[in-house]
VEXVEXDREN-778726 format. One line per 2 residues: number of its first residue (from 0); their letters; for each residue x, y, z of C-alpha. Coordinates in nm, 4 decimals. Example, Ala and Ser with C-alpha at 12.3 -4.5 7.8 and 13.67 -1.06 7.14 Angstrom:
0 = as = 1.2300/-0.4500/0.7800; 1.3670/-0.1060/0.7140
//
This chain:
0 = ms = 2.2709/1.3414/0.4214; 2.6404/1.3872/0.4362
2 = er = 2.8345/1.6227/0.2693; 2.9415/1.5120/-0.1417
4 = pt = 2.8463/1.1452/-0.0351; 2.9618/0.9022/-0.2655
6 = yr = 2.9015/0.5015/-0.3362; 3.1370/0.2239/-0.3837
8 = fr = 3.1935/0.0053/-0.6693; 3.4342/-0.2849/-0.8469
10 = ea = 3.5605/-0.2270/-1.1801; 3.7008/-0.3879/-1.4745
12 = dp = 3.7966/-0.1000/-1.6723; 3.9377/-0.2267/-2.0471
14 = sv = 4.2924/-0.2780/-1.9080; 4.1031/-0.6007/-1.6463
16 = lp = 3.9374/-0.7377/-2.0066; 4.2570/-0.9503/-2.0668
18 = gf = 4.2388/-1.1199/-1.7465; 3.9065/-1.2323/-1.8113
20 = va = 4.0191/-1.3607/-2.1955; 4.3298/-1.5367/-1.9969
22 = qg = 4.0979/-1.7219/-1.7434; 3.8688/-1.8337/-2.0708
24 = yp = 3.6482/-1.6130/-2.1469; 3.5226/-1.5413/-2.4616
26 = er = 3.5540/-1.2079/-2.5873; 3.1740/-1.2124/-2.6797
28 = hl = 3.1346/-1.2214/-2.3513; 3.3087/-0.9316/-2.2130
30 = fp = 3.2098/-0.5516/-2.1725; 3.3591/-0.2884/-1.8616
32 = hr = 3.1669/-0.3174/-1.6232; 3.0986/-0.2068/-1.2698
34 = vv = 2.9559/-0.3734/-0.9928; 2.7799/-0.2223/-0.6772
36 = fm = 2.6847/-0.4539/-0.3644; 2.4126/-0.3866/-0.1246
38 = rk = 2.2508/-0.4989/0.2280; 1.8928/-0.4595/0.0173
40 = ca = 1.6055/-0.6620/-0.1070; 1.5995/-0.6492/-0.4393
42 = pd = 1.2370/-0.7218/-0.6020; 1.0819/-1.0193/-0.4992
44 = af = 1.4186/-1.1267/-0.3022; 1.2528/-1.1906/0.0844
46 = kr = 0.9628/-1.3629/-0.0830; 1.2117/-1.6095/-0.3386
48 = ar = 1.4310/-1.6205/-0.0092; 1.2006/-1.7840/0.2230
50 = am = 1.0683/-2.0395/-0.0405; 1.4687/-2.1038/-0.1404
52 = cg = 1.6583/-2.0812/0.1695; 1.3753/-2.1359/0.4882
54 = pc = 1.2847/-1.8785/0.7049; 1.5439/-1.5752/0.6939
56 = ra = 1.5532/-1.2052/0.7836; 1.5965/-0.8922/0.5418
58 = dd = 1.8711/-0.8535/0.6878; 2.0734/-1.1704/0.5347
60 = lw = 1.9481/-1.0356/0.1803; 2.1996/-0.8223/-0.0527
62 = qa = 2.1780/-0.7145/-0.3953; 2.4594/-0.6406/-0.6709
64 = vl = 2.3924/-0.4690/-0.9463; 2.5897/-0.4520/-1.2830
66 = fa = 2.6328/-0.1609/-1.4556; 2.8282/-0.1196/-1.8149
68 = ge = 3.1464/0.1048/-1.8310; 3.0334/0.4669/-1.9564
70 = at = 3.2139/0.4269/-2.2793; 3.0144/0.0770/-2.3616
72 = ar = 2.7087/0.2122/-2.1895; 2.6959/0.5311/-2.4403
74 = el = 2.6688/0.2958/-2.7256; 2.3076/0.3018/-2.6528
76 = pa = 2.0441/0.6011/-2.5978; 2.0546/0.7063/-2.2383
78 = sl = 1.7106/0.6901/-2.2229; 1.6788/0.3156/-2.3274
80 = yf = 1.8168/0.2213/-1.9356; 1.5228/0.4158/-1.8068
82 = dd = 1.2035/0.3089/-2.0173; 0.9945/0.1371/-1.8026
84 = dv = 0.9031/-0.1083/-2.0579; 1.2793/-0.2673/-2.1001
86 = aw = 1.4176/-0.1789/-1.7249; 1.0701/-0.3271/-1.5676
88 = hr = 1.1953/-0.3724/-1.2288; 1.3586/-0.0198/-1.1740
90 = qq = 1.6411/-0.1187/-1.0518; 1.8986/0.1239/-1.1893
92 = fg = 1.9258/0.3246/-0.9036; 1.8943/0.6380/-1.0762
94 = ls = 2.2602/0.5527/-1.2478; 2.3068/0.5249/-1.6904
96 = gh = 2.4239/0.1742/-1.8021; 2.2112/-0.0803/-1.6014
98 = va = 2.2520/-0.3562/-1.7113; 2.1379/-0.6797/-1.4461
100 = ya = 2.1225/-0.7348/-1.1135; 2.1392/-1.0349/-0.8875
102 = tf = 2.0150/-1.0892/-0.5615; 2.1342/-1.3221/-0.2362
104 = av = 2.1284/-1.4398/0.0691; 2.4124/-1.4655/0.3565
106 = rd = 2.3956/-1.6778/0.5660; 2.5685/-1.9914/0.7655
108 = ga = 2.8870/-1.9122/0.6435; 2.8043/-1.9237/0.2311
110 = lh = 2.6616/-1.7012/-0.0002; 2.3133/-1.8434/-0.1591
112 = gl = 2.2803/-1.6929/-0.5044; 1.8232/-1.6247/-0.5547
114 = fy = 1.8031/-1.4952/-0.8787; 1.9995/-1.2793/-1.1435
116 = vs = 1.8084/-1.0895/-1.3724; 1.8789/-0.8593/-1.7028
118 = di = 1.5902/-0.6614/-1.8168; 1.7475/-0.5126/-2.1018
120 = vq = 1.9010/-0.8237/-2.2484; 1.6075/-1.0446/-2.1584
122 = rq = 1.3444/-0.7502/-2.2625; 1.5190/-0.6642/-2.5875
124 = dr = 1.2485/-0.7549/-2.8252; 1.0762/-0.4450/-2.6450
126 = tg = 1.4331/-0.1877/-2.7125; 1.3283/-0.1414/-3.1010
128 = ph = 1.5857/-0.0571/-3.3744; 1.8895/-0.1236/-3.0647
130 = rt = 1.7930/-0.4497/-3.0101; 2.0783/-0.6599/-3.2041
132 = rv = 2.2906/-0.4007/-3.0340; 2.1640/-0.4895/-2.7044
134 = nt = 2.2624/-0.8723/-2.7723; 2.6072/-0.8123/-2.9109
136 = lf = 2.7163/-0.5573/-2.5983; 2.5619/-0.7291/-2.3337
138 = rg = 2.5306/-1.0994/-2.4150; 2.7869/-1.2257/-2.1705
140 = wp = 2.5896/-1.0282/-1.8333; 2.5539/-1.3865/-1.6378
142 = yl = 2.9287/-1.4719/-1.6582; 2.9884/-1.1246/-1.5468
144 = lf = 2.7705/-1.1281/-1.3027; 2.8554/-1.4422/-1.1440
146 = hs = 3.2317/-1.3718/-1.1206; 3.1016/-1.0595/-0.9236
148 = lv = 2.9438/-1.2481/-0.6562; 3.2082/-1.5542/-0.6671
150 = sf = 3.4510/-1.2500/-0.6247; 3.2467/-1.0847/-0.3288
152 = aa = 3.2428/-1.4267/-0.1414; 3.6068/-1.4177/-0.1821
154 = er = 3.6768/-1.0964/-0.0464; 3.4667/-1.1682/0.2169
156 = gi = 3.6278/-1.4818/0.3531; 3.2567/-1.6581/0.2769
158 = rq = 3.3746/-2.0222/0.2479; 3.1166/-2.1610/-0.0231
160 = vr = 2.8978/-2.0450/-0.2953; 2.5656/-2.1566/-0.3371
162 = sp = 2.3377/-2.0953/-0.6616; 2.0258/-2.2342/-0.7709
164 = ms = 2.0485/-2.4683/-1.0528; 1.7731/-2.3936/-1.3463
166 = dl = 1.5032/-2.6314/-1.2825; 1.4849/-2.4575/-0.9108
168 = vm = 1.4129/-2.1314/-1.0219; 1.1923/-2.2631/-1.2967
170 = sl = 0.9368/-2.4209/-1.0486; 0.9415/-2.1269/-0.8496
172 = gd = 0.8340/-1.8870/-1.1155; 0.4221/-1.7529/-1.2185
174 = pa = 0.2833/-2.0792/-1.3598; 0.1301/-1.8260/-1.6332
176 = rt = 0.4077/-1.7046/-1.7574; 0.6022/-1.8362/-2.0773
178 = vr = 0.9342/-2.0304/-1.9473; 1.2112/-2.0580/-2.1967
180 = pe = 1.4179/-2.3853/-2.0526; 1.7385/-2.2469/-2.2816
182 = mf = 1.7363/-1.8596/-2.1349; 1.7170/-2.0511/-1.7671
184 = rr = 2.0154/-2.3068/-1.8255; 2.2486/-2.0709/-1.9369
186 = iy = 2.1976/-1.8553/-1.6629; 2.1641/-2.0827/-1.4056
188 = dh = 2.3591/-2.3597/-1.4861; 2.6167/-2.3133/-1.7675
190 = av = 2.7049/-1.9314/-1.6513; 2.7786/-2.1060/-1.3159
192 = nr = 2.9913/-2.3913/-1.4390; 3.1572/-2.2610/-1.7633
194 = hf = 3.4448/-2.0715/-1.5435; 3.4439/-2.2272/-1.1918
196 = va = 3.4206/-2.6233/-1.0712; 3.0807/-2.6651/-0.9149
198 = er = 2.9371/-2.9590/-0.7744; 2.5455/-3.0700/-0.7455
200 = dg = 2.4443/-3.0919/-0.4236; 2.0274/-3.1363/-0.4231
202 = dw = 1.8877/-2.8167/-0.6344; 2.1955/-2.6322/-0.5627
204 = wr = 2.5096/-2.6033/-0.7413; 2.8080/-2.5914/-0.4700
206 = ld = 3.0870/-2.3991/-0.5394; 3.3980/-2.4058/-0.2746
208 = va = 3.5539/-2.0527/-0.2772; 3.9105/-2.1119/-0.1928
210 = rn = 3.9392/-2.4036/-0.4705; 3.8263/-2.1471/-0.7270
212 = rs = 4.0186/-1.8524/-0.6004; 4.2769/-1.8822/-0.8658
214 = rl = 3.9640/-1.8751/-1.1377; 3.8738/-1.5011/-1.0445
216 = vp = 4.0213/-1.1815/-1.2008; 4.1047/-0.8754/-0.9184
218 = la = 3.8633/-0.6031/-0.9705; 3.9249/-0.2597/-0.9030
220 = tg = 3.7761/-0.0752/-0.5857; 3.6536/0.2920/-0.6727
222 = re = 3.4115/0.5357/-0.5207; 3.2557/0.8415/-0.7199
224 = al = 3.0266/1.1058/-0.5875; 2.6252/1.0861/-0.5490
226 = wd = 2.5793/1.4590/-0.6147; 2.7570/1.7732/-0.5162
228 = gs = 2.6151/1.8003/-0.1292; 2.4005/2.0419/-0.2259
230 = rt = 2.0774/2.1344/-0.0052; 1.7946/1.8483/-0.1098
232 = ic = 1.4424/1.9455/-0.2049; 1.1855/1.6899/-0.2325
234 = ly = 0.8627/1.8538/-0.3029; 0.5790/1.5216/-0.3512
236 = hd = 0.1508/1.5509/-0.4246; -0.0420/1.3494/-0.1978
238 = te = -0.3059/1.2668/-0.4726; -0.6135/1.1498/-0.3183
240 = ag = -0.9135/1.3646/-0.4935; -1.2167/1.3231/-0.2267
242 = fg = -1.0581/1.0437/-0.0649; -0.9537/1.2209/0.2361
244 = hr = -1.2254/1.4428/0.3422; -1.5199/1.2279/0.2416
246 = hv = -1.6518/1.1585/0.6115; -1.5487/1.5231/0.7663
248 = dp = -1.6478/1.7255/0.4508; -1.8590/1.5743/0.1787
250 = af = -1.9596/1.8992/-0.0226; -1.5295/1.9362/-0.0656
252 = ad = -1.4713/1.5749/-0.1134; -1.7644/1.6195/-0.4280
254 = rs = -1.5850/1.8997/-0.5435; -1.2419/1.7229/-0.5404
256 = de = -1.3735/1.4403/-0.7155; -1.4541/1.6562/-0.9717
258 = tw = -1.1785/1.8874/-1.0440; -0.8703/1.6321/-0.9153
260 = ra = -0.8024/1.5449/-1.2803; -0.7468/1.9250/-1.3965
262 = tv = -0.5647/1.9632/-1.0953; -0.3054/1.7226/-1.1378
264 = es = -0.2375/1.7758/-1.5388; -0.1867/2.1436/-1.4521
266 = mv = 0.0826/2.0453/-1.1836; 0.2632/1.8217/-1.4041
268 = ac = 0.2447/2.0902/-1.6871; 0.3902/2.3401/-1.4788
270 = er = 0.6819/2.1641/-1.3133; 0.8023/2.0233/-1.6961
272 = rh = 0.8233/2.3937/-1.7969; 1.0475/2.4214/-1.4947
274 = gv = 1.2157/2.0931/-1.5358; 1.1177/1.9490/-1.1769
276 = aa = 1.0629/1.6109/-1.0830; 0.7957/1.5040/-0.8143
278 = ty = 0.6902/1.2380/-0.6508; 0.3128/1.1574/-0.6859
280 = nv = 0.1669/0.9415/-0.3477; -0.1381/0.8452/-0.5320
282 = vg = -0.4630/0.6519/-0.3440; -0.4953/0.3219/-0.5225
284 = tl = -0.8293/0.3271/-0.6246; -0.6992/0.6573/-0.8449
286 = fp = -0.3503/0.4737/-0.9470; -0.4573/0.3932/-1.3374
288 = ea = -0.6049/0.7216/-1.4250; -0.3174/0.9390/-1.2363
290 = ra = -0.0444/0.7266/-1.4216; -0.1907/0.7822/-1.7907
292 = li = -0.2067/1.1862/-1.6451; 0.1402/1.2156/-1.4831
294 = gn = 0.3285/1.0237/-1.7729; 0.6712/0.9132/-1.7605
296 = dg = 0.8924/1.2795/-1.7366; 1.1038/1.1665/-1.4127
298 = aa = 0.8096/1.1751/-1.2044; 0.8090/0.9301/-0.9289
300 = la = 0.5120/0.7501/-0.8180; 0.4367/0.5660/-0.4985
302 = fh = 0.1087/0.4689/-0.2434; -0.1172/0.6901/-0.0767
304 = sa = -0.2732/0.3718/0.0633; -0.5017/0.1507/-0.1114
306 = dh = -0.8095/0.3571/-0.0799; -0.7192/0.6553/0.2517
308 = ad = -0.9145/0.4822/0.5360; -0.8061/0.5283/0.8639
310 = pg = -0.5261/0.2635/0.9475; -0.6959/0.2456/1.2938
312 = kp = -1.0305/0.1288/1.1934; -1.1716/-0.1110/0.9565
314 = rl = -1.3009/-0.1043/0.5989; -1.5710/-0.3330/0.6743
316 = pg = -1.7561/-0.4515/0.9576; -1.7013/-0.8212/1.1066
318 = il = -1.7142/-1.0898/0.8890; -1.6918/-0.9179/0.5372
320 = nr = -1.3592/-0.7647/0.6659; -1.2134/-1.0687/0.7626
322 = lr = -1.3805/-1.2169/0.4580; -1.1925/-0.9312/0.2123
324 = av = -0.8593/-1.0062/0.4018; -0.9138/-1.3523/0.3253
326 = rs = -0.9373/-1.2895/-0.0696; -0.6204/-1.0898/-0.0653
328 = lr = -0.4700/-1.3535/0.1246; -0.4963/-1.5829/-0.1901
330 = kv = -0.4764/-1.3310/-0.4485; -0.1103/-1.2656/-0.3375
332 = gt = 0.0008/-1.6124/-0.2392; 0.0295/-1.5542/0.0788
334 = gl = 0.0212/-1.8614/0.3429; -0.0016/-1.9534/0.6575
336 = ae = 0.3406/-1.9246/0.7110; 0.3486/-1.6096/0.6168
338 = rr = 0.1131/-1.5144/0.8518; 0.3120/-1.7095/1.1577
340 = ag = 0.5877/-1.5014/1.0630; 0.4074/-1.1757/1.0572
342 = lh = 0.4618/-1.0862/0.7176; 0.1168/-1.0529/0.6089
344 = sa = -0.0351/-0.7226/0.5528; -0.3474/-0.6588/0.3858
346 = el = -0.3054/-0.2642/0.3223; -0.0306/-0.3586/0.1374
348 = sr = -0.1351/-0.7115/-0.0232; -0.4186/-0.4445/-0.1795
350 = cr = -0.2173/-0.1859/-0.2985; 0.0125/-0.4809/-0.4910
352 = qi = -0.2926/-0.6005/-0.6557; -0.3285/-0.2521/-0.8152
354 = dy = 0.0247/-0.1807/-0.8963; 0.3411/-0.4840/-0.8653
356 = rt = 0.6271/-0.1928/-0.8569; 0.5692/0.1107/-0.7236
358 = rg = 0.8601/0.1711/-0.4827; 0.7150/0.3966/-0.2152
360 = yr = 0.4084/0.4143/0.0509; 0.3178/0.7169/0.2470
362 = pp = 0.0491/0.6713/0.4823; -0.2743/0.8718/0.4868
364 = rs = -0.2284/1.1462/0.7970; 0.1295/1.0032/0.8612
366 = rl = -0.0716/0.7620/1.0925; 0.1651/0.4603/1.0949
368 = at = -0.0027/0.1200/1.0904; 0.1524/-0.1637/1.3099
370 = sl = 0.1490/-0.3195/0.9834; 0.4192/-0.1016/0.8220
372 = ta = 0.7214/-0.2426/0.9966; 1.0080/-0.2791/0.7180
374 = nr = 1.0020/-0.6528/0.6927; 0.6467/-0.5874/0.5712
376 = la = 0.6778/-0.3597/0.3286; 1.0189/-0.5420/0.2233
378 = yy = 0.8367/-0.8468/0.1955; 0.5704/-0.6686/-0.0483
380 = nf = 0.8775/-0.4866/-0.2091; 0.8422/-0.1310/-0.1245
382 = dw = 1.1762/0.0307/-0.0606; 1.0595/0.3635/0.1170
384 = lv = 0.8443/0.5032/0.3773; 0.7696/0.8596/0.3804
386 = ss = 0.5719/1.0227/0.6941; 0.5733/1.2848/0.9563
388 = ra = 0.8886/1.3656/1.1547; 0.7135/1.3111/1.4432
390 = sl = 0.5470/0.9412/1.3349; 0.8993/0.8814/1.2447
392 = gi = 1.1395/1.0438/1.5178; 1.3838/1.1208/1.2220
394 = da = 1.4907/1.4602/1.1043; 1.6999/1.3230/0.8222
396 = pe = 1.6260/1.0142/0.5766; 1.7998/0.7064/0.7285
398 = ld = 1.7748/0.3379/0.6422; 1.5755/0.0954/0.8794
400 = gp = 1.6908/-0.2216/0.7422; 1.6110/-0.2701/0.4032
402 = va = 1.3851/0.0414/0.4211; 1.4202/0.3912/0.3546
404 = ri = 1.2284/0.6334/0.6054; 1.2422/0.9700/0.5327
406 = pt = 1.0601/1.2216/0.7061; 0.8835/1.5264/0.5986
408 = lf = 0.8518/1.8384/0.7669; 0.4875/2.0086/0.6087
410 = dd = 0.2331/2.0133/0.4212; -0.0467/2.2590/0.2983
412 = ia = -0.3773/2.2133/0.5557; -0.3123/2.4872/0.7062
414 = ly = -0.4385/2.6938/0.3355; -0.7389/2.3890/0.3347
416 = rg = -0.8049/2.5072/0.7080; -0.8088/2.8813/0.6370
418 = tq = -0.4995/2.9519/0.9684; -0.2839/3.0883/0.6547
420 = ty = -0.2600/3.3097/0.3785; -0.0268/3.1719/0.0566
422 = dd = 0.1547/3.5088/0.1115; 0.2328/3.3334/0.4724
424 = we = 0.2310/3.0225/0.4124; 0.5148/3.0364/0.1316
426 = rt = 0.6954/3.2919/0.3330; 0.7107/3.0203/0.5981
428 = al = 0.8059/2.6980/0.3658; 1.1045/2.8792/0.2169
430 = rr = 1.2249/3.0012/0.5502; 1.2091/2.5973/0.6959
432 = va = 1.3863/2.4992/0.3552; 1.6452/2.7766/0.3966
434 = es = 1.7479/2.6014/0.7511; 1.7423/2.2472/0.6392
436 = rf = 2.0001/2.0453/0.3976; 1.7209/1.8124/0.3452
438 = va = 1.3498/1.8905/0.3256; 1.0295/1.7132/0.2063
440 = fg = 0.7189/1.8494/0.1942; 0.3700/1.8056/0.0403
442 = lh = 0.1045/1.9748/-0.1848; -0.2675/1.8112/-0.2070
444 = dc = -0.4143/1.8203/-0.5023; -0.7663/1.8987/-0.3550
446 = yg = -0.5875/2.2053/-0.1902; -0.5383/2.2815/-0.5215
448 = eh = -0.7316/2.5967/-0.5643; -0.5212/2.7993/-0.2735
450 = wl = -0.1508/2.7201/-0.3885; -0.1742/2.6867/-0.7753
452 = ph = -0.1607/2.9724/-0.9080; 0.1093/3.0849/-0.7206
454 = yd = 0.3188/2.7171/-0.8408; 0.5561/2.8314/-1.0966
456 = gl = 0.6529/3.1795/-0.8756; 0.7114/2.9141/-0.6181
458 = ls = 0.9228/2.6507/-0.7989; 1.1366/2.9094/-0.9300
460 = rl = 1.2430/2.9958/-0.5831; 1.2919/2.6213/-0.4529
462 = ag = 1.5044/2.5992/-0.8084; 1.7509/2.8811/-0.6534
464 = mg = 1.7906/2.6785/-0.3446; 1.9035/2.3581/-0.4014
466 = rl = 1.8277/2.0586/-0.6384; 1.5034/1.9178/-0.6337
468 = tt = 1.4435/1.5451/-0.6208; 1.2073/1.2539/-0.6270
470 = ld = 1.1842/1.0813/-0.3223; 1.2581/0.7391/-0.5407
472 = qv = 1.5924/0.9168/-0.5830; 1.6591/0.9554/-0.2004
474 = an = 1.6124/0.6278/-0.1598; 1.8683/0.5363/-0.4177
476 = el = 2.1664/0.7336/-0.2809; 2.0544/0.6008/0.0825
478 = fl = 2.1003/0.2490/-0.0702; 2.3932/0.3591/-0.2785
480 = at = 2.5768/0.5315/-0.0196; 2.5710/0.2102/0.2501
482 = av = 2.7576/-0.0063/-0.0793; 3.0416/-0.1935/0.0707
//
């Protein structure tokens, strides 16, 4: 984590908007905006790319994220941009004013658009009294987003842009969802053709970049700090009730099953008093209850596996285990091609059957199963993996292609084992925090009896040593810092 890290963006401030008008963009479609280009898999991008473009790598995938300019963004409540019911795909990257994103692949000398999404506009019926204002402010998002893609191609010397036609996109959607063809045609057909010259090419629109270069409005390039460079502290909770001790300490597991809800409620209340955002790595079996207990006050939720099983041992013997794997393949639509490509993971698919949007994964006991490759994690829409420093072989967060790998330094196992008193444990913990620019460490709900009575004091002392943030935000900053 570098000192005062920044991210790069392209910007159309108010002084640039007349250039769009001169190119024929109606004023009602315009708003000041920023666009960030990252080499990253957006949600479902890997699956969609393979369906639309054939075999490809996660490294071929990019994401463009469109934000409203600061003054425009302030016309709506800041909380609206982070409302989970509105921003369903959670692609804000910690920045306010998120309007839309596009995912695309760059390969064979062409930019292949895959899908273009604006949660705030397409889910405006969930914005309550702000619905009309949302539509007025951001109705032109597909035109500005597509302009940014063609600009990106021109800037990087890409000769051709291919964008899917609406019928192709609709054919790949969830058949259980109600489709509004007019919305897809506006985004994937009209926005592509209104200001650019495009030709039909099968199920795609094909644009020659050189031929369309004169239709582009130059965007300024800027940089902005992500944070002040102070020490980063990530406090996470492996929330597992008795799952982690079922076979090694059954009596303790039974007590933990009875107390975990009250423990989590106490943890959350303490963090709210201190204004601290922690990360809860939750065993999938507990997910629905845990999510209700934790709420949505800034805390991040991640998976601590589906059921805390040892990754080196089968969950069920013989034929039963194989049947479960087949069922999981069918439920998530993973077929023979994915298995042959080495993308299928029964564990990760089971997590996605429980919750589809959670961004992080924490393996039990920091044991990295062979299924936890960057490509598999990206295929199942996981943005980050947190595990011990020893298991990852790194001392600071880093990107492994499409996935952020985040090392954890220590946890509270010594309290459970009785090898340290709480006072000794805290002194050691604070010393290790003081020695590092980045620290992630864990506290278990099942060990709460040892540290929860001291939690207020611990949070107060940690707050004076640096910024406390979530593992989601660390991943956000890693991706943003590599924006081109």
